[in-house]
Residue, then its C-alpha position, 0 to 999 in steps of 0.5 A: x101385207x109386207x109380211x105376206x110379200x116377204x113370205x112369198x119371196x121365201x116360199x117362191x125364191x124362183x118366182x121370176x126366174x122362168x121366162x115366159x115365151x109367147x106362142x101365137x095361134x095355139x090352135x094351129x099347133x100340136x096341142x092337148x086341151x087341159x080343159x075340164x074339171x080341176x081340183x081346187x083349195x082355197x087360200x084366203x091368206x094368199x100365202x101359198x100354203x096350207x097348214x104351213x105346207x106349200x100348196x104347189x108341191x101336191x103333198x100327199x100322206x105317206x102313212x098314218x103318222x104323216x101330218x098333211x093338212x090339205x088334200x087335192x085328191x079329195x078336194x071339190x072341183x071347178x070347171x076350167x075355163x070358167x069363172x069361179x063366182x059363176x060356179x059355186x055360190x059360196x065363191x060368188x063374191x070371193x076375192x083372193x087366192x085359189x089354187x087349181x090342180x090338173x093331173x095328166x099322163x103323157x106317154x108319147x114324150x119325144x126328145x125332139x120336141x119342147x113342151x109348154x103350158x099355155x093359159x089363155x087368161x087367168x084373173x088377175x095374178x097367176x103363179x104357175x107351178x109344174x110337177x112341184x116346180x115354180x115356173x113363174x107368174x103372170x100379171x093381167x086378167x085378160x092376156x095369154x101366157x105360156x111357160x116351158x116344161x120340157x125338162x119337167x114333163x114325165x110319162x105319168x102322174x104330171x100335176x099342174x098347179x096354178x094359183x090364181x089371185x083376183x084381189x083388186x090392187x092399186x097398182x093393177x090394170x085395171x085398178x080397184x074400182x070397175x063397173x064390171x064383175x071381178x070374175x076370178x079364176x082360170x077363165x080361158x083355155x089351158x093347153x099343153x103345146x108341142x113344138x120342135x126345138x126351134x119353132x115359129x113363136x110369132x108371125x105378123x102378116x099385113x097388106x101394105x096399104x101403099x100397094x092397095x091400088x097396084x095390080x100386084x099387091x104386096x104383103x109385108x111380114x115378120x117372123x120370130x123364131x124361138x130356139x138355140x139355132x135357126x134355119x137359113x130359110x122359111x117358106x110362106x105359102x098361100x095355096x089358093x093364090x099359088x104362092x110359095x115364097x122363100x124368106x131369109x132368117x137372120x142369125x137372130x131368128x127373125x125375118x122381115x120381108x115383103x111378098x108380091x101377090x096377084x089376084x089377092x081378094x080383100x077382106x071386108x065386112x060384105x066379103x070376109x075373105x080368109x086365106x089359108x096361110x102356111x108357114x114353114x121353118x125348119x121342122x115347124x109348120x104353122x097354119x092360119x086363116x088370115x084376111x088382108x085389108x087396109x084401114x086408114x083415116x083421110x081427114x074426117x073419114x075412116x077408110x077400109x080398103x081405100x073406101x069410106x066406111x061408117x062404123x055401125x057399132x055396139x059395145x060389149x063385155x066378154x060375158x055370156x049373160x045367159x049363164x052369168x059367166x065370163x065368155x070362153x068359147x066359140x059358141x059364146x062368141x057366136x051368140x053375141x056376134x049373131x045379136x050384133x049382126x041382127x042389130x045391123x052392126x058391122x063394128x063392135x067395141x070389145x070393152x074394157x079389156x082384151x076379149x077372148x081370142x074366139x070372138x076375133x076369129x069368129x069376127x074374121x069369119x062373119x065380117x065384123x070390124x073390132x075395137x080392142x082395148x086395155x083396162x086403162x080405166x078409172x083409178x090407174x096410178x099414172x105416176x107409177x113407172x111400174x104400172x106403165x111397164x105393166x100396160x106395155x107388157x099387156x099391150x104387147x101380149x094382146x097385139x101379138x095375139x091378135x095382129x093377124x086378125x083382119x077384123x081388129x082395126x082400132x087399138x084404144x089406149x084408155x076409157x074415161x080418164x081425166x086429163x092430168x100431166x101424169x096421165x097424158x105422159x103415161x098414155x102418150x108413152x103407151x101410144x108410142x109403144x103400140x105404134x112401135x109394135x103395130x102401125x097397121x091399125x088406127x089408135x083411139x081412146x074413149x075420152x071423158x066428154x065433160x072436160x073444162x074448156x073455153x067455149x063450152x056452154x049448155x048448148x055448145x061443146x067442143x071435145x077438147x081432151x089433150x089425149x087426141x093429139x096422139x089418136x087417129x080417131x077421136x072418140x068420146x062418151x056422152x050420157x046426156x039424158x041419163x047421167x045429166x038432164x033429160x033426153x029432150x035436151x039433146x035437141x039443142x046440143x051441138x058437139x064439135x072437135x077442132x081436130x081434122x079427124x073422124x069421130x066415133x061416139x064410143x058410149x051413150x045410152x041409159x038403163x032399162x029393165x026389160x019387160x017394164x013398160x011405163x011412159x018415156x019419162x019414166x026411169x028404168x022403163x023400156x020406154x025411157x031408153x027407147x026415147x033416150x036412143x031416138x034423141x041421142x041418135x039425132x044429136x050425134x047424127x049431126x056431128x061433123x065427121x061423125x064416122x061411127x058409134x058404139x052405144x053402151x051396150x049390147x047386153x046387160x052385164x054383171x056389175x057390183x056397182x049396180x044394186x038397185x033392188x028389183x031393178x038392177x040387182x047386180x046387173x048394169x041395165x044399159x043393154x039393148x038385150x036382157x041377160x035372158x036374151x030378150x030384146x028391148x024396145x031401143x034395140x029396134x030404134x038403133x037397128x032402124x038407124x043402122x039400116x039407113x046408114x048401111x044404105x047411105x054408105x053401101x057397107 
C-alpha cells in the first residue's frame, strides 16, 4: 500500500493543487450534459497507469513501431450516470479503480466565460483530469464537485478522463462495512458548466421564523460570488410577488441581507408552493424554484410554519430497485416518492447518505418533507482528525447543494453509533459545524437504542444516548420482535426519554419475502412482517412526545450482508415493497395507521 501511495504522488504531482469550486443549482445555469456512454479501462492495481503509461494522458499509437498498452478508442463502454455493477456481470462485485473517458467538441468557446466540469457524485474517490492535465481529486461517494477547465478547453477533441475508486477504506465515510451495496462508478450527472468570469457560486434564502406571524414576512439571504472582481450590487426578484430588491455586495464577494415580503404563501405538504426566484449579479443570472417555510420545535412538538405536525415517514435507500441500480434521474425519484405518497407519507428519511438532488427537487414539488444524513455509520474512526475534516467537508457540500430546498427539514449526524468519549466529541464537532452553516433546520441522529443505563429493564427503557444533548429531535432505532424476542413482547414495552424534545422512531421492522405466506410466527413470511408492524406501531404510539416515525424501509434494497438462499439472495428484505414493485401486507398496516394520524393532526 505504501508503494502505491508513493507512486500516486509521483504520477500525480499536482493532484491536490487544483481548487474545487462549489456551484449550486447547475440546472439553473447554462450547461451541456456529458451523460451517455463513456469508454472505460480497468485499473485493478489502482496505480493510474496501464503498461506503465498514465491512463489520464489518453495515449494513442503514433505509428506501427509505437508501444501503447491501452486504447480508450477500442474500449468497452459504461453508461454515465450509472453504477458499473449494474451494467456488466463481470463488474458485479468489483471494488477498485476504473478510468472513464468522454470526448467532446466545444466550438463556441467564449473569452467572456469560464468553464467547469461538474460531477453530481462518483463513488468513492475520484481523480479528475482534462486534456491530459490532472485537475484534482474528490473524496466522498454522494456529494457533488466541480473543477475549472477554462484554460484547457479546446474547440475540438477534448477528453475528460475520470478515475473512480470504490474501494472500502478504514478512514472513509462510510467505513469498511455497510448494510447496503457498494455501487461503484460515476453514479450521477456530469455536466459542462458555462458561467461569466464573475458568477454567483452559492446562495441561501430562507424565511425568518421570527417574522412568521407578521403581516410582512422577511426572507433572510446570503450570496457568494466567485471571481477576481465583484459588482457593487445584486438583484433579487420574485416576479409573482412583484418583488425586486437590490442588495449590496461586499469586497469579499458576499452579501448578507433581509428582504421584506408581502403576501408570501407558505410551503407545506398540503400546499407545496414554489416561487420562481431570479438572482442577478453583474453578467450572471441564476433562476430557481424555492419554497418558504419554517421548521422548529416547541417542547415535544415539531412545528411546521408554527403548527404541530406528525411526520408520517418511511426510510429509503437511493436505489431504483426495479433495475438494481443507484437512482440517478427525476423518473427514479418520482417512482419512490409516488410509492411513499400512496403509503400516506408526508416525510421520508433519506438513508444513509446524501441522495440524488432530483429527489429533493421532486419532493419540493410533491410536498414531502425530508431527513438527510451522512454515512457516519458503523466503524467510523472517531479518533481521526482527518476523518472529522472529511465529515465536515462532505456536510458542507450537501448543505450547500440542498439549503434552498423547502422539503429538507432535518440534518442527521449519525446512525447506530455506540457512545464513547471519542465518538461523542467527534459528533459534537460535526453538530457545531452543521449549525454554523445552517441554523434553519433541525438536528437529529438515529441513536442506537440498546445502550446501558440505570432503570432499563425488560419492560421499561429510557433512551439515554449522550449524543441527545446536541440534538433538536431525539431519534432511535428499535427492532424488538425481529433482532430480539417476538412481536408480542412489544405489548409490555414502555419507552421514554428524559429529554423534553420530540421523538422520532427512525427505524423498526423486519424482513419478508414478497409472496411468501404462512402464519404470523413464521420468519420471512409476509404474515410475520404484518404482525410485527401491528405490534410495533401499537408500542410506539404510546410514547410521550412521539412526533413521527420512519420504519425500515420503503423497498427491498441490495446488500452483500444478506445472503440467505432463496429468501434474501443479496437483498435486504425489510422493504414494504419488493424489488419487483409489489406491495407486502405490512404496507397496508402502515397505510391505515397513517390515514388515522392524518385525520388526527390534519396535515
